[in-house]
C-alpha beads as a LAMMPS data file, in Angstrom:
LAMMPS data file: protein, C-alpha beads

293 atoms
292 bonds

1 atom types
1 bond types

-500.0 500.0 xlo xhi
-500.0 500.0 ylo yhi
-500.0 500.0 zlo zhi

Masses

1 110.0

Atoms # bond

1 1 1 -55.234 -149.565 313.352
2 1 1 -52.711 -152.117 314.599
3 1 1 -52.645 -153.017 318.239
4 1 1 -49.348 -151.436 318.830
5 1 1 -50.453 -147.909 317.503
6 1 1 -51.321 -145.221 319.974
7 1 1 -55.009 -144.558 320.397
8 1 1 -56.012 -141.494 318.394
9 1 1 -57.419 -139.671 321.321
10 1 1 -54.085 -140.073 323.093
11 1 1 -51.993 -139.230 320.082
12 1 1 -53.617 -135.862 319.481
13 1 1 -54.696 -135.077 323.032
14 1 1 -51.270 -135.401 324.374
15 1 1 -49.635 -133.580 321.473
16 1 1 -48.764 -130.555 323.562
17 1 1 -46.334 -132.637 325.764
18 1 1 -44.641 -129.642 327.365
19 1 1 -48.001 -128.313 328.648
20 1 1 -48.761 -131.842 330.046
21 1 1 -45.371 -131.799 331.868
22 1 1 -45.922 -128.443 333.268
23 1 1 -49.546 -128.694 334.572
24 1 1 -50.105 -132.297 335.542
25 1 1 -49.464 -133.067 339.204
26 1 1 -46.732 -135.113 340.771
27 1 1 -47.677 -138.032 343.057
28 1 1 -47.789 -137.755 346.858
29 1 1 -44.835 -139.204 348.569
30 1 1 -46.980 -141.314 350.914
31 1 1 -48.688 -143.019 347.944
32 1 1 -45.435 -143.540 346.095
33 1 1 -43.864 -145.201 349.167
34 1 1 -46.807 -147.490 349.827
35 1 1 -46.889 -148.622 346.235
36 1 1 -43.207 -149.360 346.148
37 1 1 -43.450 -151.276 349.382
38 1 1 -46.268 -153.390 347.750
39 1 1 -44.058 -153.764 344.714
40 1 1 -41.387 -155.232 347.023
41 1 1 -38.818 -152.838 345.714
42 1 1 -38.740 -150.151 348.499
43 1 1 -35.307 -150.389 349.979
44 1 1 -33.969 -152.693 347.247
45 1 1 -30.762 -151.277 345.955
46 1 1 -30.705 -151.205 342.178
47 1 1 -33.991 -152.861 341.565
48 1 1 -34.872 -153.044 337.943
49 1 1 -38.133 -151.227 337.111
50 1 1 -39.972 -150.210 333.952
51 1 1 -42.143 -147.143 333.946
52 1 1 -44.571 -148.264 331.155
53 1 1 -46.143 -145.461 329.063
54 1 1 -43.848 -143.136 330.917
55 1 1 -45.119 -140.044 329.175
56 1 1 -42.990 -137.048 329.912
57 1 1 -41.583 -138.799 333.015
58 1 1 -43.637 -137.526 335.848
59 1 1 -43.361 -140.780 337.696
60 1 1 -39.997 -141.694 336.237
61 1 1 -38.540 -138.634 337.841
62 1 1 -39.686 -139.777 341.335
63 1 1 -38.196 -143.292 340.787
64 1 1 -34.916 -141.844 339.568
65 1 1 -34.544 -139.667 342.702
66 1 1 -35.046 -142.506 345.218
67 1 1 -32.145 -143.537 347.388
68 1 1 -32.360 -147.128 346.049
69 1 1 -30.806 -145.925 342.860
70 1 1 -33.168 -148.085 340.739
71 1 1 -32.100 -149.198 337.244
72 1 1 -34.971 -147.710 335.148
73 1 1 -36.396 -148.057 331.622
74 1 1 -38.895 -145.459 330.511
75 1 1 -41.101 -146.919 327.765
76 1 1 -43.195 -144.393 325.821
77 1 1 -44.764 -144.560 322.285
78 1 1 -45.641 -140.982 321.876
79 1 1 -42.757 -139.137 320.191
80 1 1 -43.427 -135.729 321.775
81 1 1 -43.751 -136.976 325.253
82 1 1 -40.752 -139.248 324.957
83 1 1 -38.788 -136.391 323.807
84 1 1 -39.705 -134.522 326.913
85 1 1 -38.515 -137.366 328.992
86 1 1 -35.130 -137.764 327.097
87 1 1 -34.424 -134.025 327.661
88 1 1 -34.443 -134.507 331.424
89 1 1 -31.409 -136.896 331.301
90 1 1 -32.430 -138.648 334.340
91 1 1 -29.803 -140.846 336.105
92 1 1 -29.963 -144.627 335.461
93 1 1 -32.830 -144.169 333.062
94 1 1 -32.924 -145.785 329.671
95 1 1 -35.577 -144.312 327.503
96 1 1 -37.051 -146.432 324.675
97 1 1 -39.865 -146.313 322.237
98 1 1 -42.372 -149.061 322.825
99 1 1 -45.922 -149.970 323.682
100 1 1 -47.476 -152.086 326.390
101 1 1 -47.906 -154.941 323.961
102 1 1 -44.465 -154.568 322.325
103 1 1 -41.533 -154.021 324.592
104 1 1 -38.907 -155.392 322.274
105 1 1 -36.096 -153.679 324.045
106 1 1 -36.796 -155.397 327.299
107 1 1 -35.539 -158.958 327.830
108 1 1 -37.695 -161.761 329.151
109 1 1 -38.166 -161.845 333.026
110 1 1 -35.592 -159.023 333.483
111 1 1 -37.620 -156.739 335.705
112 1 1 -38.404 -156.703 339.276
113 1 1 -41.531 -154.565 338.708
114 1 1 -43.393 -152.711 336.074
115 1 1 -45.412 -149.521 336.870
116 1 1 -48.081 -147.919 334.737
117 1 1 -48.686 -144.396 336.028
118 1 1 -51.757 -142.605 334.840
119 1 1 -51.967 -144.856 331.739
120 1 1 -53.243 -148.429 332.148
121 1 1 -56.772 -147.564 331.032
122 1 1 -55.385 -146.894 327.601
123 1 1 -54.084 -150.523 327.124
124 1 1 -56.102 -152.686 329.471
125 1 1 -56.077 -155.825 327.165
126 1 1 -54.805 -159.305 327.194
127 1 1 -51.963 -158.554 324.677
128 1 1 -50.685 -155.919 327.066
129 1 1 -51.017 -158.205 330.057
130 1 1 -49.014 -161.006 328.371
131 1 1 -46.258 -158.704 327.359
132 1 1 -46.017 -157.216 330.853
133 1 1 -45.986 -160.710 332.346
134 1 1 -43.154 -161.581 329.849
135 1 1 -40.686 -158.865 331.133
136 1 1 -41.352 -159.360 334.749
137 1 1 -39.347 -161.807 336.836
138 1 1 -41.160 -164.830 338.292
139 1 1 -43.170 -163.513 341.292
140 1 1 -42.343 -159.916 340.270
141 1 1 -45.178 -157.252 340.774
142 1 1 -47.048 -155.043 338.454
143 1 1 -48.206 -151.749 339.871
144 1 1 -50.782 -149.187 338.674
145 1 1 -51.218 -145.545 339.983
146 1 1 -53.361 -142.697 339.054
147 1 1 -53.821 -139.147 340.302
148 1 1 -57.601 -138.539 339.938
149 1 1 -58.947 -135.034 340.505
150 1 1 -62.481 -134.783 341.718
151 1 1 -63.553 -133.244 338.401
152 1 1 -62.385 -136.204 336.475
153 1 1 -63.695 -138.927 338.941
154 1 1 -65.874 -141.965 338.351
155 1 1 -69.627 -141.343 338.807
156 1 1 -69.578 -143.536 341.974
157 1 1 -67.168 -141.168 343.802
158 1 1 -68.595 -138.486 345.943
159 1 1 -66.729 -135.158 345.107
160 1 1 -66.520 -131.666 346.575
161 1 1 -69.117 -129.186 345.617
162 1 1 -68.574 -125.959 343.737
163 1 1 -66.522 -125.891 340.576
164 1 1 -65.376 -129.450 341.054
165 1 1 -68.927 -130.874 340.906
166 1 1 -69.909 -128.708 337.954
167 1 1 -66.724 -129.608 335.927
168 1 1 -67.299 -133.308 336.769
169 1 1 -70.745 -133.007 335.374
170 1 1 -69.321 -131.335 332.193
171 1 1 -66.481 -133.940 331.870
172 1 1 -69.001 -136.735 331.887
173 1 1 -70.729 -135.253 328.767
174 1 1 -67.565 -136.182 326.907
175 1 1 -68.371 -139.788 327.087
176 1 1 -66.883 -140.946 323.809
177 1 1 -65.405 -144.426 323.050
178 1 1 -62.028 -143.628 324.305
179 1 1 -60.892 -145.512 327.467
180 1 1 -60.885 -143.453 330.739
181 1 1 -60.094 -144.464 334.186
182 1 1 -63.397 -142.923 335.315
183 1 1 -65.234 -145.604 333.340
184 1 1 -63.706 -148.171 335.708
185 1 1 -63.570 -150.761 332.804
186 1 1 -59.828 -151.309 332.969
187 1 1 -60.168 -153.888 335.745
188 1 1 -62.067 -156.214 333.419
189 1 1 -58.871 -157.658 331.790
190 1 1 -57.787 -159.123 335.037
191 1 1 -60.993 -161.009 335.311
192 1 1 -60.770 -162.102 331.663
193 1 1 -57.422 -163.925 332.303
194 1 1 -59.364 -166.315 334.519
195 1 1 -62.068 -166.988 331.988
196 1 1 -62.456 -170.362 330.260
197 1 1 -64.565 -171.663 327.510
198 1 1 -64.650 -175.309 326.925
199 1 1 -66.552 -175.024 323.652
200 1 1 -63.510 -173.319 322.080
201 1 1 -61.027 -175.234 324.039
202 1 1 -59.847 -171.998 325.756
203 1 1 -58.767 -172.570 329.288
204 1 1 -57.802 -170.047 331.996
205 1 1 -54.099 -169.266 332.069
206 1 1 -53.940 -166.518 334.739
207 1 1 -50.887 -164.287 334.519
208 1 1 -51.431 -162.245 337.647
209 1 1 -53.064 -162.852 341.010
210 1 1 -56.423 -161.665 342.139
211 1 1 -57.791 -159.775 343.922
212 1 1 -55.782 -156.688 343.064
213 1 1 -54.236 -154.922 346.105
214 1 1 -55.721 -151.508 346.383
215 1 1 -55.157 -148.364 348.444
216 1 1 -55.484 -144.547 348.044
217 1 1 -54.285 -141.276 349.386
218 1 1 -56.316 -138.054 349.389
219 1 1 -54.682 -134.852 348.320
220 1 1 -55.514 -131.106 348.017
221 1 1 -53.507 -128.719 345.926
222 1 1 -53.931 -124.938 345.446
223 1 1 -53.715 -123.307 341.967
224 1 1 -54.282 -119.959 340.475
225 1 1 -57.296 -119.766 338.050
226 1 1 -55.012 -119.769 335.028
227 1 1 -52.842 -122.556 336.253
228 1 1 -56.075 -124.562 336.983
229 1 1 -57.313 -123.828 333.480
230 1 1 -53.955 -125.105 332.142
231 1 1 -54.362 -128.304 334.038
232 1 1 -57.835 -128.908 332.769
233 1 1 -56.596 -128.350 329.214
234 1 1 -54.240 -131.293 329.591
235 1 1 -57.219 -133.619 329.582
236 1 1 -56.960 -135.265 326.212
237 1 1 -60.549 -134.561 325.218
238 1 1 -60.202 -130.807 326.130
239 1 1 -56.862 -130.445 324.625
240 1 1 -58.128 -130.958 321.139
241 1 1 -60.977 -128.379 321.370
242 1 1 -60.785 -124.933 319.829
243 1 1 -62.886 -121.846 319.197
244 1 1 -66.538 -121.817 320.270
245 1 1 -66.477 -125.246 321.776
246 1 1 -63.516 -124.324 323.997
247 1 1 -65.129 -121.095 324.864
248 1 1 -68.209 -122.841 326.266
249 1 1 -65.974 -125.013 328.410
250 1 1 -64.162 -121.951 329.716
251 1 1 -67.475 -120.290 330.545
252 1 1 -68.681 -123.299 332.509
253 1 1 -65.392 -123.373 334.294
254 1 1 -65.563 -119.643 335.269
255 1 1 -69.175 -120.041 336.423
256 1 1 -68.260 -122.968 338.473
257 1 1 -65.585 -120.979 340.257
258 1 1 -68.291 -118.632 341.583
259 1 1 -70.404 -121.441 342.882
260 1 1 -70.969 -122.217 346.539
261 1 1 -68.460 -124.739 347.770
262 1 1 -65.521 -123.523 345.827
263 1 1 -62.689 -123.063 348.298
264 1 1 -59.986 -120.405 347.952
265 1 1 -57.031 -119.576 350.113
266 1 1 -55.908 -116.113 351.172
267 1 1 -53.974 -115.555 347.855
268 1 1 -57.143 -116.426 345.893
269 1 1 -55.783 -119.842 344.593
270 1 1 -58.548 -122.511 344.051
271 1 1 -58.496 -125.820 345.848
272 1 1 -58.221 -128.927 343.754
273 1 1 -59.271 -132.095 345.639
274 1 1 -58.711 -135.667 344.579
275 1 1 -57.017 -138.859 345.495
276 1 1 -54.124 -141.064 344.331
277 1 1 -55.275 -144.453 343.808
278 1 1 -52.861 -147.377 343.376
279 1 1 -53.179 -150.976 342.711
280 1 1 -50.698 -154.003 342.590
281 1 1 -50.617 -157.671 341.675
282 1 1 -48.046 -160.337 341.655
283 1 1 -46.985 -162.335 338.600
284 1 1 -47.960 -166.104 338.824
285 1 1 -44.900 -167.998 337.944
286 1 1 -45.418 -170.394 335.036
287 1 1 -45.408 -174.039 336.061
288 1 1 -42.350 -176.023 334.724
289 1 1 -42.969 -178.494 331.967
290 1 1 -43.084 -181.959 333.303
291 1 1 -41.301 -184.672 331.362
292 1 1 -43.341 -187.780 330.312
293 1 1 -42.890 -191.055 332.070

Bonds

1 1 1 2
2 1 2 3
3 1 3 4
4 1 4 5
5 1 5 6
6 1 6 7
7 1 7 8
8 1 8 9
9 1 9 10
10 1 10 11
11 1 11 12
12 1 12 13
13 1 13 14
14 1 14 15
15 1 15 16
16 1 16 17
17 1 17 18
18 1 18 19
19 1 19 20
20 1 20 21
21 1 21 22
22 1 22 23
23 1 23 24
24 1 24 25
25 1 25 26
26 1 26 27
27 1 27 28
28 1 28 29
29 1 29 30
30 1 30 31
31 1 31 32
32 1 32 33
33 1 33 34
34 1 34 35
35 1 35 36
36 1 36 37
37 1 37 38
38 1 38 39
39 1 39 40
40 1 40 41
41 1 41 42
42 1 42 43
43 1 43 44
44 1 44 45
45 1 45 46
46 1 46 47
47 1 47 48
48 1 48 49
49 1 49 50
50 1 50 51
51 1 51 52
52 1 52 53
53 1 53 54
54 1 54 55
55 1 55 56
56 1 56 57
57 1 57 58
58 1 58 59
59 1 59 60
60 1 60 61
61 1 61 62
62 1 62 63
63 1 63 64
64 1 64 65
65 1 65 66
66 1 66 67
67 1 67 68
68 1 68 69
69 1 69 70
70 1 70 71
71 1 71 72
72 1 72 73
73 1 73 74
74 1 74 75
75 1 75 76
76 1 76 77
77 1 77 78
78 1 78 79
79 1 79 80
80 1 80 81
81 1 81 82
82 1 82 83
83 1 83 84
84 1 84 85
85 1 85 86
86 1 86 87
87 1 87 88
88 1 88 89
89 1 89 90
90 1 90 91
91 1 91 92
92 1 92 93
93 1 93 94
94 1 94 95
95 1 95 96
96 1 96 97
97 1 97 98
98 1 98 99
99 1 99 100
100 1 100 101
101 1 101 102
102 1 102 103
103 1 103 104
104 1 104 105
105 1 105 106
106 1 106 107
107 1 107 108
108 1 108 109
109 1 109 110
110 1 110 111
111 1 111 112
112 1 112 113
113 1 113 114
114 1 114 115
115 1 115 116
116 1 116 117
117 1 117 118
118 1 118 119
119 1 119 120
120 1 120 121
121 1 121 122
122 1 122 123
123 1 123 124
124 1 124 125
125 1 125 126
126 1 126 127
127 1 127 128
128 1 128 129
129 1 129 130
130 1 130 131
131 1 131 132
132 1 132 133
133 1 133 134
134 1 134 135
135 1 135 136
136 1 136 137
137 1 137 138
138 1 138 139
139 1 139 140
140 1 140 141
141 1 141 142
142 1 142 143
143 1 143 144
144 1 144 145
145 1 145 146
146 1 146 147
147 1 147 148
148 1 148 149
149 1 149 150
150 1 150 151
151 1 151 152
152 1 152 153
153 1 153 154
154 1 154 155
155 1 155 156
156 1 156 157
157 1 157 158
158 1 158 159
159 1 159 160
160 1 160 161
161 1 161 162
162 1 162 163
163 1 163 164
164 1 164 165
165 1 165 166
166 1 166 167
167 1 167 168
168 1 168 169
169 1 169 170
170 1 170 171
171 1 171 172
172 1 172 173
173 1 173 174
174 1 174 175
175 1 175 176
176 1 176 177
177 1 177 178
178 1 178 179
179 1 179 180
180 1 180 181
181 1 181 182
182 1 182 183
183 1 183 184
184 1 184 185
185 1 185 186
186 1 186 187
187 1 187 188
188 1 188 189
189 1 189 190
190 1 190 191
191 1 191 192
192 1 192 193
193 1 193 194
194 1 194 195
195 1 195 196
196 1 196 197
197 1 197 198
198 1 198 199
199 1 199 200
200 1 200 201
201 1 201 202
202 1 202 203
203 1 203 204
204 1 204 205
205 1 205 206
206 1 206 207
207 1 207 208
208 1 208 209
209 1 209 210
210 1 210 211
211 1 211 212
212 1 212 213
213 1 213 214
214 1 214 215
215 1 215 216
216 1 216 217
217 1 217 218
218 1 218 219
219 1 219 220
220 1 220 221
221 1 221 222
222 1 222 223
223 1 223 224
224 1 224 225
225 1 225 226
226 1 226 227
227 1 227 228
228 1 228 229
229 1 229 230
230 1 230 231
231 1 231 232
232 1 232 233
233 1 233 234
234 1 234 235
235 1 235 236
236 1 236 237
237 1 237 238
238 1 238 239
239 1 239 240
240 1 240 241
241 1 241 242
242 1 242 243
243 1 243 244
244 1 244 245
245 1 245 246
246 1 246 247
247 1 247 248
248 1 248 249
249 1 249 250
250 1 250 251
251 1 251 252
252 1 252 253
253 1 253 254
254 1 254 255
255 1 255 256
256 1 256 257
257 1 257 258
258 1 258 259
259 1 259 260
260 1 260 261
261 1 261 262
262 1 262 263
263 1 263 264
264 1 264 265
265 1 265 266
266 1 266 267
267 1 267 268
268 1 268 269
269 1 269 270
270 1 270 271
271 1 271 272
272 1 272 273
273 1 273 274
274 1 274 275
275 1 275 276
276 1 276 277
277 1 277 278
278 1 278 279
279 1 279 280
280 1 280 281
281 1 281 282
282 1 282 283
283 1 283 284
284 1 284 285
285 1 285 286
286 1 286 287
287 1 287 288
288 1 288 289
289 1 289 290
290 1 290 291
291 1 291 292
292 1 292 293
């Protein structure tokens, strides 16, 4: 598979794009504002921003509704998801087909910022980092943001008890080779850009500054049992399950809802806890070539 193809798990798991758009959560206003401030585009009228791997446009919608009237490009390789985004006809949004390592419709150093929402773990490699650096202006900023529900969190995170802990334990049994945020391996590429190997005459040429800026905002949402099940089914590794395998997951989910620690409101809706985590790093401007003398 060529580097520009979509990972098979993403291609098949995100096939029901309309369901993804319906059930995946939006991003807390506080987290969005903090991220945009660190991207140095909050309050900047008409700033040029790419939403990379925009999906169905969950984050693009937020950017398009901002008072800054950003000029946006939504870049998405998955045909079904891109179709959902195009149907929204968002103002000042140009939707293009592209991947993190091939943004041919975006000119060199034309963007004030690039944001990857809920996606960077799929393409956290040097080819993508080089392409992202190509399209960002000198000293522009690259931002990353994820909504992470307790049940889909890294092992190192302490999560709420009840259904969320039982589902987290189950989710970790789907530990295949597909990249996941919860594996926490996506950060490695930023360290790799600083690596040198004199034996192969490879010398570090960092594209983005370290350490990464980092912050988070906790959230709680309340969903009916069926809406919550619909949300779980948008996870790429659950979306592809059918029949007996899916029924086993559903049974674990149902039993978890009965477990001590599961919170419900007066309408019977179930509490979903999590946190929105976001990161940012500035592009390192290339040094100008020096003439001989």
